[in-house]
N, C-alpha and C positions, 0 to 999 in steps of 0.2 A: 790097372788090369785091363782097361778098355783101349789103351793106346795102340794104334796101328791095327786094330781089328775092325770088323764090319760095324761093330757098335760105335766106333768113333764117328760114324756118320749120323748118329742119333740126334745130336743137337740140330744139325741141318735138316734132318727129316722132320723133326718136331716143328721147326720154324716154317718149313714148307707146308706141312699139313695144317697148321694153324693159319697160315696166310691164306690158303684156299678156303678154309672154314670161316674165319672171322673177317677176312679182307682187311685186316688191320696190321700193317707192317711193323709198327712200333711194338705192339703187344707180342706179336709172333717172334720177332728177333730177340726181344727181352727174355721170353720164356725159353727159347732155344739156348740162349746164353746161360741161363740158370741151370738148365738140364746139364749142360757141359761142365759147369762148375761142380755140380754134385757128382758127376761121373769121375771127376778128378779127385774125389774124396773129401771135398770141402763142404761145409754146411752152406745153405743157400744165402745166408746173410753176410757172414764175414768173407766167404769165397767170392760172392758177387761184388762186394765192396772192393776187394783186391783186384778183381778183373777190371772194374772201372778205372782203378789207378793204372794198371798195366796197359790197358788199351787206349785210355783217353788222356793219360798224363804225359804223353810225348809232345815234344815241340812241334813235330809234324802235324799231329792232330789239331793242336791249338792254332797253328797257322791256317789250316783249312777251315776251321770253324770261324775264325775271325774274318775270312773272306766273305762268308755268308752274312756276318754281322754288318759289315760295311756296305754290302749290296743293299740290305734292307734299309739302312740309314739313308743311302743315296736316293733310293726310290721315294722315301718319305719327303726328302727335301725337294725333289722334283715336283711332287704333288702339291706341296705347300707353296712353292714358288709360282705355281700356275703354268708350268712349262707345257703341260699336256694341252691345255686350252689354247695357248698362244700358238703352238705348233699346228694345231688343227686349223686355225684361222689361215695360216700361211699356205698349208697344203691345199685347202679347199679352193683357193684361187687358181690352182694349176691343174686340177683334175676335171676332165670334161665328160667322162663316161663311166659306166659301171666297171668295165674292164680296166680302165685307168685307175679307179679306186682300189680294185683288188690287186692290181699289179704294184701300186705304190705301197700297199700294206705288206705284200710279199717282200719287196725290196727292203723296206724298213726292218722287217723281221730278220732278214739275212744280215743286214748291216749291224744290228744290235746282237753281236755274236757272243759276248763275254758272259752273259748270264741268262739262264732260262727263266728266271723270275723277272728280271728287269725287262726282258723283251716283250711279253704280253702286257705287262703293266704300263709300259711306255707306248708301244705300238697300238694297243687296243683303244685306250681313251683318246689318243690324238687322231686316230683314223675313223673312229666310230661315227662322228658327225658327217664325215665325208662319204662313207659307205651308205649311211642312212639316206643322205641326200640323193644318191644314185640308185636307191632301191636294191641294195645288196642285203641279203638276209643276214641276220645276226649269226645264224648257224654257219654261213660261209665265212664270215669274218672270224669267228672262233676257230674254224678249221685252219685257216691260213695262219693265224697266230700260233696255234698249237703245233703246226707242222714245221715252223721255223724256230720255235722257242727252245726246244730241247735238242732237236736234230743238229742244228748249226754248231752249238758248242762241242758236240762229239767229233766234229771235223776240224776243229781249230785247237792247236796246241797251247794257245794262250787264253784258256778259259778255266772257270772253276771246275768244270767237268773233267778237263784234262788233269788238273791237279789231284782231284779226288781219285780218279781211276789209276793214275800213276802211283798214288799213295798205297792203294790196295795191291798193285803189282809188285811194289818194292819188296825185296827180300823173299819173293817167291821163286823157287827154282834157283837159277843162277843170276837173278836180278839183284845186284849187290846193294844198290842204293836208289834214291829217288831220281837222280839224274839219269841213270840207266833206264829206270822205269819209264820216265818221260820219253826217252828215245824209243822204247818199245811201243808206247802209245802212238807216237808220230808215225812209225812204220806201219801201224795197224790201220791207219786212216784209209789207205788204198783199198782195204778189204771191207770197209764199213758200208756194205751195200744198202742196208735199210736206211741209214742216215741220208745217203745220196738220193735214193729213190723217193723217200717221203718228201724231201725238199723239192726235187724236180717235178714230182707229180702235182704238188700244190701250185708250183709256178706255171705249169702247163695248163692247169684248170683255171687259174686266175686269168691267164692270157686268152682263154677260150680255145686253145689248140686241142685240148682234150675236153670233151663235153661232160657235164655233170651227169651222174648216174646214181641210182638208189634213192634213198630218202632226201638227199641233198637236192636232187633235180626238182622234187616236189616243193621243197622249201624255197628254192630260187624262183620257181614259177609263181608261187604265192606272192613273194615280194615284188616281182617284176609286174605282175598283172593287177595286184590290188594295192601295192604300196605298203603292205604290212610286213615290216622286217621281222616281226615276231608273230608266231602263230597265236590264234585265239586261245586264251587260257594259259599262255606261257608264264613262267615265273622266272624272270631274269635273276641270275645269281647275285646275291647281295654279299658284298665283301665285308671284312671286319675292320681291323685297326687302320690299315692303309686306306681303305675306301672312305673312312670317316675323316680323313685329312682334306679339308677344303682349302682352296687357295686363299692367301691373305687378302683381306678386303683392302681396297685402295691401292693395291700394287699391280703392276703389269710386268709380266716376265719378259726377260730379254733372251731371245733364242741363242744369241752369241754367248752372253755371260753365264746364263743358267743351264744351258744344254751343251752347246758345241764345245766350249772350253773344258768342262768336266770330262766329256767323252774323249776329247783330244788328249787330255792328261792321262787317262787310262790307257789309250792306245799308244801314246808316246812312250810311257814308262814300260809297258808290257813288251812292246816290240823292240824298243831300244835295249832293254836289258837282255832280251833273248838274243839279239844280234851281237851285242858287245860282250856280255858276260856268259852267254850260253846258259842262262838261268833266268826264267821268267819271274819277275818280281810282281806277281799279281796283287798280293796283299798291299804292298807299298803303293801300287798304282791306285787302288780303290781308296786307301787311306789319304793319299794326296788329293784325289778328286773330291772326297768328302770334306776334308779340311778346307780346301779352296772354297767350296760352295757354302760351307757354314760361315766362313769369314765374310764372304761377299754378302750373303743374305743378312747377317747380323749387322754389318755396316750400313746396309740399305734399310734397316728398320723392320725387317720381316719378323724378327723375334722380339717379344716384349722385354725379355731378360734372359739370363743364362738358363734359368729353370725352364722357361718355355722352349728353348733350343733342345734341352735334354729331353723334355717330354715328347717332342716331335721325333727325335732320334729313337726313343724307346718304342714308339709306335711302329717305326720301321723294323726294329729288331723283332718285335712280336710277330710281324708279318711273315718272317722267314723262320720262325722258331720250329715249326713242324719238320722242315728239312734238316735243321740242326739235330733234332732228336734222332731221325733216321740215320744220319751220318754217324753219330756216336754209337748207336747200336750195331751198325754195320761193322765198325771197327772192333766192337766187342766180340761178335760172333766170328770175325776173322781171326782174332787172337785165340779164342777157345778151340776152334777147329784145328789150328796149327799146333796147339799144345797136345791135342788128342792124337795127332798124327794122321788125320783123315786124308790129306793129300797122298801120303805114302801108301796108305791102304788102297786107295782108288787106283793109283798107278799100278800096283801089283796085281789088282783084280782085273784090270782092263787091258793091260798091255798085250795080252795074247789074242784079242779079237777086235778091239776098238780101233778102226782104221781112221786116217785123217778125214776121209770123206764122211764117215759116220760122225766123227767128233764135231766137225763144223755144223753139220745139219742138226744133230741132236742138241748141241749147245745152244744154237739160235732158237730152236723150237721150245726147248725147256725154259730158256730165259724169257721168251715171249709169254709163255703161260704163267710163269711165276710173277712177272712184272704186271701182267694184266690183272690177275686175281688179287695181288697185294697192293697194286697201285703205285709201286715205287721202283724206279730203275736203280737207284743207288743201293737200296736194300738188296735187290737182285745181284748187283755186282759184289756186295759184301758176302753173299752166300756162294756165288759161283766162281769168282776169280781165284780164291785159294784152292779150289779143286781143279779147275780147268787149266790154269797156267802151268802147274807142275806136270800134268798129263801131256800138254803140248810140248813142253821141254823134252820129256822122255821120248816122244815120237820123233822129235827133231834131233835125236842123238845127243841131247844135253846141251845143244848150242842154240844160238839165236838164228831164226830163219822164217820162211813163209808160213810154216805150220803154226808157229807161235803167234805171229802177227795176225794171221787170219782167225785163230782161235780167240784172241783178245777182241778182235772186231766182231766176231759172232756173239760174244758175251755182251759187248756194248750195244750192238744192234738189237739183240733179244730184249735187253732191259729197256732200250729206247722204245720198242714197240708198245709195251705196256704203259710207259710214261706218256706216250703219244695218245693213246686211245682209251685207257682205263678210266671208268667213272670215279675211281678213287685216287687218281693221280693228281699231285699238287699242281703240276703245270697245266693239266687239262682243266682243273678247277680255276686256276688263275686266268686261263684263256677264256673260259666262260665269263669270268668276272670282267676281264679286259674288254670283251665284246658286249657285255651286258646281255648275254644270251641265257636262255634256259639251259641248265647244265646237261640234263639228260637229252634234250634236243640236240645239243652239241655232240654228245657221245654217239647218239643213234645215227646222225647224219655223217659223222666222220668215220665210223667203224668200217664201212665197206672200202673206203680208200686205203685205210691202214692195212686191212686184210689183203687187198690187192698187192700193195707194196711188200707185205710180209711173205706172201706166197711166192712172188718172184725171187725174193731174197733167199728163201729156203732152198729153192731149186738151184739158185746160183751157188750156194755153199756146197751142195751135193756135187756139183760139177767141178768147182774149184778144188774141193778136197781131193778129187782124183788127179787133177792136173798137177798139184803141188806136192803130192805124196813123195817122200824121200825114196 
């Protein structure tokens, strides 16, 4: 009875309200999904169980979730091999100033583009000794890590983010399958203003072209004048399973064997399959790199036995489990809003007054608010893409075009804003961990930079919406 009516938006409204209230994306998305199940006439137990099967039982979801699994395992192997410590030794020999240390961190963050988890966990530990040596505050290090960890994957079609976003876009409107959805994502990159601005601003600040401002200026002054990279009384963020992985005693990591070769395997398979097959085999790339590193490390005596190898792998999976939970719940609320016909209702209710200019601006601002208060970009995408993509299709006359691509980019950028600066964001937390920074010091010093980039982005979407209107 609720299908196609205003009440079809209730699961999303409940999820949003709870996200603002509890700041817990997992709880909010789950309750929103249960509300949707009950609105369809099912009891909350058997109905939710069926929703789990419908939303999470597809081969596509399993493929996406396995990418996260192998990212976690690969990070754990890097930590156990001692790659981070070895890389820091090599970099410190080539950096001579604080600007050089910051610039090297920014470049490394941009180059590690295939995972927002992998980026701060690799770049932070290997660059921290270098930035400490040159009196760069831990807050600045965390900001650079955070600005490149999530933003870069939203601009690269061969990343886990691209796969996830394309999966949500698939079968929305006239998007027939995942291949077409990935093409939509690629075309949206041109309009991803926030992703570009956040990366560019961090690079300009690292290079000293743009001066520090706000609380970051004070933090940098403290580090430069007193040598204290952490403020008095700061509590550096303590990691969990992955942080507890210490390098194997008596072993010395090889940068070539333990780092460059796995990364080249990932890049080679991802780019090669994209060029040759027009299909990015990201999962195969991470599986191959993980298998290679496991075999090499086992042969070199890093693991005591097979059980030890499995234990280290399990610790890596535990490190990425929160993202896996959000991913699954995003698919669930995507499924339930579709069954209730929420996109059709929103199209009918807004087509008379919602212009492309307003669509882009409101989409970005709403997504930024949701992601900031819930701490998750992926959860934001799960809520907004099923609503916004059909609206954009309708405005574009039911065809592919700039309005659709810009709307997808506005969703991506809005979600990225919160992922970038929310104290609840997993990548912000990992950036604090990677930099060994006090987490709230990181959030407080970074927020003015994120707001500056977000403000420019919002104005840009208002302007572009007028220019691309059909």
